[in-house]
Each structure stands twice: as structure tokens, then as C-alpha cells.
C-alpha positions as a printed NumPy array, in Angstrom:
array([[  0.114,  -0.021,   0.098],
       [  1.715,   3.544,  -0.932],
       [  0.999,   6.819,   0.686],
       [ -1.74 ,   7.977,  -2.019],
       [ -3.779,   4.664,  -1.06 ],
       [ -3.434,   5.632,   2.962],
       [ -4.298,   9.116,   2.19 ],
       [ -7.177,   8.177,   0.537],
       [ -8.283,   5.782,   3.331],
       [ -7.857,   8.664,   5.781],
       [-10.265,  10.872,   3.958],
       [-12.702,   8.171,   3.978],
       [-12.23 ,   7.541,   7.119],
       [-12.829,  11.566,   8.004],
       [-16.149,  11.591,   5.594],
       [-17.638,   8.479,   7.233],
       [-16.697,   9.686,  10.981],
       [-14.328,   6.692,  11.499],
       [-11.474,   7.208,  13.969],
       [ -9.511,   3.526,  13.599],
       [ -9.651,   1.317,  11.123],
       [ -7.276,  -2.083,  10.94 ],
       [ -6.75 ,  -4.02 ,   7.481],
       [ -4.806,  -7.27 ,   7.448],
       [ -4.178,  -9.524,   4.073],
       [ -1.554, -12.149,   3.742],
       [  1.238,  -9.993,   2.552],
       [  0.067,  -6.567,   3.949],
       [ -0.751,  -5.121,   7.238],
       [ -2.152,  -1.794,   8.207],
       [ -3.817,   0.267,  11.138],
       [ -4.836,   3.864,  11.164],
       [ -6.019,   5.823,  14.053],
       [ -6.831,   9.276,  14.118],
       [ -7.922,  11.695,  16.539],
       [-12.127,  11.811,  16.9  ],
       [-13.691,  14.779,  15.452],
       [-16.855,  16.587,  15.652],
       [-19.119,  14.983,  13.603],
       [-22.231,  16.812,  12.505],
       [-25.921,  15.212,  12.127],
       [-26.326,  14.129,  15.263],
       [-23.254,  11.398,  15.279],
       [-21.398,  13.543,  17.875],
       [-20.274,  11.212,  20.62 ],
       [-21.752,   8.058,  18.868],
       [-18.799,   5.306,  19.166],
       [-17.609,   4.051,  16.025],
       [-14.982,   1.381,  15.834],
       [-13.798,  -0.736,  13.203],
       [-14.182,  -4.184,  14.418],
       [-12.008,  -7.387,  13.947],
       [-13.924,  -8.635,  10.808],
       [-13.006,  -5.949,   9.002],
       [-10.059,  -7.772,   7.563],
       [-12.857,  -9.622,   5.355],
       [-12.528,  -6.728,   3.042],
       [-13.206,  -7.785,  -0.365],
       [-15.861, -10.319,   0.173],
       [-19.248,  -9.507,  -0.308],
       [-21.088,  -8.946,   3.128],
       [-23.468, -11.777,   2.779],
       [-20.465, -14.403,   2.724],
       [-18.161, -12.504,   4.792],
       [-20.779, -12.537,   7.891],
       [-22.23 , -15.716,   7.246],
       [-26.125, -14.841,   7.377],
       [-28.489, -15.474,   4.954],
       [-30.824, -12.713,   4.113],
       [-33.474, -12.538,   6.747],
       [-36.881, -13.982,   6.053],
       [-38.425, -11.792,   8.788],
       [-38.643, -12.768,  12.2  ],
       [-41.568, -13.111,  14.39 ],
       [-42.954, -10.02 ,  16.21 ],
       [-43.621, -11.79 ,  19.278],
       [-39.867, -11.794,  20.206],
       [-39.674,  -7.826,  19.962],
       [-37.714,  -8.165,  16.574],
       [-38.302,  -6.864,  13.46 ],
       [-39.924,  -3.719,  12.165],
       [-42.756,  -2.448,  14.135],
       [-45.835,  -1.312,  12.002],
       [-47.628,   0.172,  15.088],
       [-47.435,   3.318,  17.079],
       [-43.919,   4.9  ,  17.282],
       [-41.785,   2.964,  20.2  ],
       [-41.959,   4.317,  23.535],
       [-39.197,   4.735,  25.745],
       [-35.548,   5.671,  24.68 ],
       [-34.805,   4.839,  21.228],
       [-31.026,   4.215,  19.787],
       [-30.77 ,   5.284,  16.173],
       [-27.996,   3.831,  13.425],
       [-25.661,   6.588,  12.956],
       [-25.118,   5.891,   9.005],
       [-26.712,   3.838,   6.47 ],
       [-25.286,   0.165,   6.325],
       [-26.091,  -3.506,   7.481],
       [-27.373,  -4.403,  10.613],
       [-26.121,  -7.745,  12.431],
       [-27.014,  -8.594,  15.603],
       [-23.835, -10.369,  16.119],
       [-19.876, -10.687,  16.099],
       [-19.323, -13.689,  13.96 ],
       [-21.617, -16.065,  11.969],
       [-23.265, -18.421,  14.049],
       [-22.511, -16.838,  17.179],
       [-25.297, -15.848,  19.641],
       [-26.713, -12.381,  19.542],
       [-24.845,  -9.317,  21.375],
       [-28.404,  -8.725,  23.163],
       [-31.669,  -9.982,  23.191],
       [-35.091,  -8.488,  24.272],
       [-35.066,  -8.13 ,  28.272],
       [-31.33 ,  -7.719,  28.101],
       [-29.933,  -5.465,  30.764],
       [-27.296,  -3.419,  29.292],
       [-24.68 ,  -0.63 ,  30.548],
       [-23.85 ,   2.814,  28.48 ],
       [-20.65 ,   1.735,  26.447],
       [-22.111,  -2.16 ,  25.963],
       [-21.877,  -3.028,  22.023],
       [-25.545,  -3.635,  21.092],
       [-24.957,  -4.308,  17.363],
       [-22.489,  -4.332,  14.184],
       [-23.442,  -1.842,  11.457],
       [-21.607,  -2.587,   8.257],
       [-20.851,   0.444,   6.311],
       [-18.176,   0.9  ,   3.546],
       [-17.02 ,  -2.555,   4.202],
       [-15.953,  -1.638,   7.868],
       [-17.68 ,  -3.422,  10.837],
       [-18.935,  -0.736,  13.284],
       [-19.758,  -1.638,  17.079],
       [-22.999,   0.47 ,  17.93 ],
       [-22.859,   0.804,  21.724],
       [-25.617,   1.874,  24.323],
       [-25.657,   5.314,  25.232],
       [-27.554,   4.606,  28.612],
       [-28.265,   1.757,  31.17 ],
       [-31.577,   0.227,  30.838],
       [-33.194,  -2.95 ,  29.762],
       [-33.904,  -3.694,  25.504],
       [-37.429,  -3.549,  25.308],
       [-37.546,  -3.9  ,  21.143],
       [-35.014,  -4.605,  18.579],
       [-36.306,  -2.995,  15.566],
       [-33.679,  -3.957,  12.668],
       [-33.716,  -7.391,  10.875],
       [-30.273,  -9.151,  11.143],
       [-28.605,  -8.84 ,   7.402],
       [-30.698,  -6.436,   6.427],
       [-30.433,  -2.871,   5.486],
       [-30.71 ,   0.374,   8.215],
       [-30.999,   3.949,   6.886],
       [-29.659,   6.8  ,   8.777],
       [-31.05 ,   7.748,  11.919],
       [-33.48 ,   4.338,  11.679],
       [-34.276,   3.189,  15.175],
       [-32.619,   0.194,  15.993],
       [-33.367,  -0.498,  19.348],
       [-35.466,   0.764,  22.236],
       [-34.249,   0.685,  25.573],
       [-36.407,   1.35 ,  28.973]])
């Protein structure tokens, strides 16, 4: 990787609000950490970290995560988009457009379930954006009341992912 590629990577990190990225292939290894900058649009203070699976760059996400596209989830378990009234309670929204994943690796248990007690700073899910895995952390202590995104499905900027009470 030459200096021009590193500069392009740093510019992409600035645009997306990332402060850390790590990439490894069999013949290259690079890790870039930048000072966090204030990010406009309500994303300031939202932790955004490269996930260890970011080494899977170049593979389609469905294959990299080993997750089939979701066929829908029962609403009785609190997972899936709600067609009812807007959620009540504190909502945690996606800080950017990407793909929502409930677990860190294919086949592993979800990071949280409905009813899980969470602490501020605890990782709740991963949103893959621009081939980087970003852990989304709780911004408060509480209990997960609803999970409003489906595993492996796209999420939009500002889309409600969790309701925490």
C-alpha cells in the first residue's frame, strides 16, 4: 500500500466519521487511528470502531458474515420492524446507512436480546458500512425492550434500531 492509498483511506475515514481502521491480508497489514473529530448530523459522541472482522474486506458481506438474508422474524419476540405506533421509551438510532448484524460472527449468539439489561458503552450490534464493521454501543443503562432491525438487512441513517427502557 502506498502513501496515496493511505491518504485516500484517511479521507474516507474522515468522511464516514471513523477514528480507527485495521486491515490485514496475507502480505499487508495496516492500522490507522485518528483523533476523533466532531461529526455533524447528530452523530457526535456515537462510538464508531472498526471491528476485527474488517479484515474480510473484498468479500461480499452476505458471505463474509455467513448470514443468509433474513426472511422475517416473529413480532412476538420483539424483533423486526414495527408497523404499529412509534416506539415508546428511549430509542437508539443508526448513525449511518449500512447493514445491521446482531452478532459479532456468523453462528454466534446475538449481542443482546429483548429483555437484556445493558450498560452505557456496551456493544449492542454491528452496522457494516463501506466494508467496515462498526460496533454500535448503548448510550445509556437500561433494558432492551424492542429490536427494530432485522439481522442482515439494510438500515438507514437515523433508523431506530433499539428501544431501551
